[in-house]
BAFI-3210 file (N, C-alpha, C; in Angstrom, 3 decimals, decimal comma, padded with zeros to 6 digits):
// residues 83
n [1|2|3|4|5|6|7|8|9|10|11|12|13|14|15|16|17|18|19|20|21|22|23|24|25|26|27|28|29|30|31|32|33|34|35|36|37|38|39|40|41|42|43|44|45|46|47|48|49|50|51|52|53|54|55|56|57|58|59|60|61|62|63|64|65|66|67|68|69|70|71|72|73|74|75|76|77|78|79|80|81|82|83]
n.u [000,848|000,581|002,167|000,271|-000,163|000,953|-001,118|-003,335|-003,288|-003,705|-006,300|-007,683|-007,316|-008,746|-011,299|-011,694|-011,682|-014,071|-015,894|-015,640|-016,457|-014,483|-012,511|-012,737|-015,022|-017,082|-019,531|-021,775|-022,023|-023,947|-023,764|-024,667|-023,242|-021,918|-022,472|-024,615|-024,250|-024,509|-022,761|-021,269|-019,788|-017,370|-017,151|-014,696|-011,381|-011,854|-014,754|-017,800|-019,338|-022,243|-024,736|-028,232|-029,897|-028,160|-027,825|-030,449|-030,712|-028,770|-029,806|-032,169|-031,315|-030,322|-030,783|-029,830|-027,152|-026,363|-026,664|-024,747|-022,409|-022,395|-022,156|-019,607|-018,117|-018,101|-016,631|-014,160|-013,111|-013,280|-011,935|-011,811|-012,426|-010,555|-011,896]
n.v [-001,179|002,192|005,121|007,813|010,988|014,354|016,190|014,483|013,606|016,035|016,630|014,516|015,182|017,605|016,625|014,999|016,979|018,241|016,262|015,751|017,857|020,641|021,819|024,551|025,366|027,062|026,170|025,508|022,995|020,840|018,821|016,262|015,389|012,589|013,118|014,767|017,386|020,041|020,620|023,063|023,066|024,539|027,220|028,015|026,947|025,039|023,220|024,776|024,118|023,643|022,987|022,085|023,871|026,038|026,853|027,698|029,864|031,564|031,989|033,273|035,795|036,837|039,192|041,167|040,378|040,778|043,577|044,352|043,424|045,033|047,566|047,415|046,886|049,264|050,731|049,810|047,632|044,944|042,017|041,910|040,345|041,161|042,319]
n.w [000,000|-000,848|000,479|001,873|000,276|001,078|000,598|000,631|003,298|004,575|003,678|004,882|007,565|007,742|007,248|009,507|011,484|010,890|011,532|014,314|016,958|017,750|020,570|020,785|019,437|019,884|020,552|023,113|025,573|027,589|030,490|032,813|035,800|037,758|040,437|040,308|039,534|037,161|034,301|032,211|029,184|027,034|027,517|028,440|029,314|031,294|032,469|033,684|036,632|038,431|040,965|040,678|042,236|042,494|039,809|039,299|041,106|040,006|037,427|038,115|038,853|036,523|035,020|036,746|036,848|034,196|034,031|035,927|034,657|032,339|033,491|034,664|032,438|030,987|032,747|032,351|033,691|033,176|031,600|028,236|025,081|022,233|019,258]
ca.u [000,000|001,399|002,051|-000,574|000,548|000,713|-002,459|-004,319|-003,299|-004,316|-007,733|-008,205|-007,338|-009,873|-012,522|-011,812|-012,048|-015,492|-016,675|-015,636|-016,393|-013,253|-012,665|-013,063|-015,987|-018,065|-020,776|-021,872|-022,555|-024,350|-023,691|-024,968|-022,212|-022,324|-022,960|-025,788|-023,917|-024,686|-021,566|-021,332|-018,512|-017,247|-016,968|-013,272|-010,547|-012,489|-016,210|-018,413|-020,237|-023,060|-025,882|-029,516|-030,315|-027,247|-028,177|-031,719|-030,413|-028,042|-030,735|-033,143|-030,748|-029,594|-030,888|-028,898|-025,800|-026,127|-026,481|-023,450|-021,371|-022,384|-021,641|-018,173|-017,511|-017,860|-015,625|-012,876|-012,605|-013,395|-011,057|-012,659|-011,755|-010,423|-012,481]
ca.v [000,000|003,387|006,147|008,927|012,231|015,449|016,732|013,505|013,667|017,302|016,483|013,635|015,950|018,533|015,829|014,615|018,171|018,490|015,213|015,903|019,272|021,039|022,400|025,965|025,514|028,067|025,500|025,152|021,650|020,610|017,426|016,008|014,531|011,483|013,643|015,590|018,731|020,318|021,273|023,723|022,993|025,422|028,614|028,236|025,750|024,070|023,378|025,451|023,130|024,048|022,117|022,596|025,047|027,132|027,339|028,421|031,156|032,382|032,371|034,215|037,147|037,051|040,598|041,897|040,024|041,465|044,997|044,467|043,265|046,220|048,674|047,258|046,920|050,661|051,249|049,266|046,710|043,562|041,560|041,678|039,892|042,178|041,824]
ca.w [000,000|-000,995|001,509|001,425|000,001|002,013|000,333|001,095|004,755|004,939|003,430|005,927|008,808|007,659|007,367|010,914|012,235|010,652|012,184|015,768|017,319|018,420|021,895|020,681|018,352|020,251|020,918|024,524|025,783|028,975|030,939|034,224|036,374|038,637|041,715|040,075|039,085|035,736|033,793|030,912|028,485|025,889|027,924|028,650|029,375|032,184|032,530|034,829|037,215|039,575|041,203|040,204|043,009|042,174|038,471|039,403|041,738|039,040|036,359|038,671|038,900|035,274|034,618|037,602|036,425|032,924|034,345|036,591|033,642|031,483|034,295|034,831|031,109|030,650|033,673|031,926|034,719|032,735|030,516|027,071|023,869|021,187|018,020]
c.u [000,894|001,141|001,153|000,266|000,197|-000,706|-003,553|-004,429|-003,974|-005,836|-008,381|-008,312|-008,505|-011,200|-012,754|-012,206|-013,532|-016,362|-016,744|-015,522|-015,136|-013,533|-013,143|-014,039|-017,030|-019,402|-020,736|-022,534|-022,832|-024,258|-024,046|-023,936|-022,787|-022,945|-024,133|-025,505|-024,114|-023,484|-021,830|-019,929|-018,526|-017,097|-015,490|-012,547|-011,185|-013,993|-016,626|-019,463|-020,929|-024,160|-027,169|-029,915|-029,447|-027,548|-029,456|-031,496|-029,717|-028,961|-031,771|-032,614|-029,991|-029,660|-029,925|-027,449|-025,434|-025,874|-025,121|-022,311|-021,264|-021,800|-020,126|-017,423|-017,168|-016,821|-014,231|-012,271|-012,602|-012,395|-011,965|-011,818|-011,690|-010,990|-012,057]
c.v [001,242|004,371|007,281|010,186|013,268|015,991|015,782|013,521|014,946|017,238|015,594|014,371|016,917|017,800|015,403|015,799|018,484|017,490|015,383|017,374|019,575|021,675|023,846|026,219|026,586|027,481|025,149|023,793|021,466|019,123|017,352|015,011|013,474|011,981|014,598|017,016|018,870|021,140|021,875|023,699|023,975|026,889|028,967|026,913|024,651|024,278|024,171|024,493|023,704|023,007|022,831|023,890|026,261|027,721|028,163|029,791|032,092|032,868|033,383|035,646|037,489|038,503|041,458|041,631|040,746|042,962|045,234|044,379|044,500|047,426|048,606|047,219|048,359|051,290|050,714|048,261|045,251|043,262|041,192|041,188|041,040|041,591|042,634]
c.w [000,000|000,145|001,002|001,218|001,066|001,843|000,795|002,625|005,247|004,766|004,495|007,263|008,828|007,821|008,816|011,778|012,073|011,410|013,689|016,122|018,108|019,769|021,814|019,538|018,649|020,658|022,398|024,662|027,267|029,290|032,418|034,729|037,292|039,937|041,538|039,672|037,586|035,286|032,428|030,342|027,328|026,232|028,052|028,707|030,215|032,179|033,768|035,369|038,440|039,761|040,798|040,907|042,704|040,795|038,521|040,030|040,767|037,919|036,848|038,719|037,610|034,798|035,444|037,193|035,131|033,165|035,008|035,578|032,755|032,219|034,411|033,500|030,739|031,566|033,335|032,889|034,257|031,630|029,343|025,911|022,887|019,902|016,846]
res [m|a|e|p|t|y|d|e|l|k|a|q|l|e|e|l|k|k|q|s|p|g|k|r|s|g|v|l|e|f|r|v|g|e|k|g|g|v|s|v|y|g|l|g|r|f|p|v|t|l|y|y|e|q|w|i|r|l|l|d|i|s|a|d|l|r|a|f|l|e|e|n|k|s|a|g|k|l|k|l|k|e|t]
***
């Protein structure tokens, strides 16, 4: 069997990347752990894991959190991605 060419290997790599979502695909994924915590993957290097009650408390104050973030964004206190 002949060795694959560079272009063939490159094409195979691109195909594999399309099949499996990459770590930085921008897609958020939710999983329930063995101990009942709900983890969100895709926000950063590590997942964010909270229990049900914690997620509900956080979601209940989501408007306050958004306002806090906007207030501190304009004050230049937050680390923001450069676009």
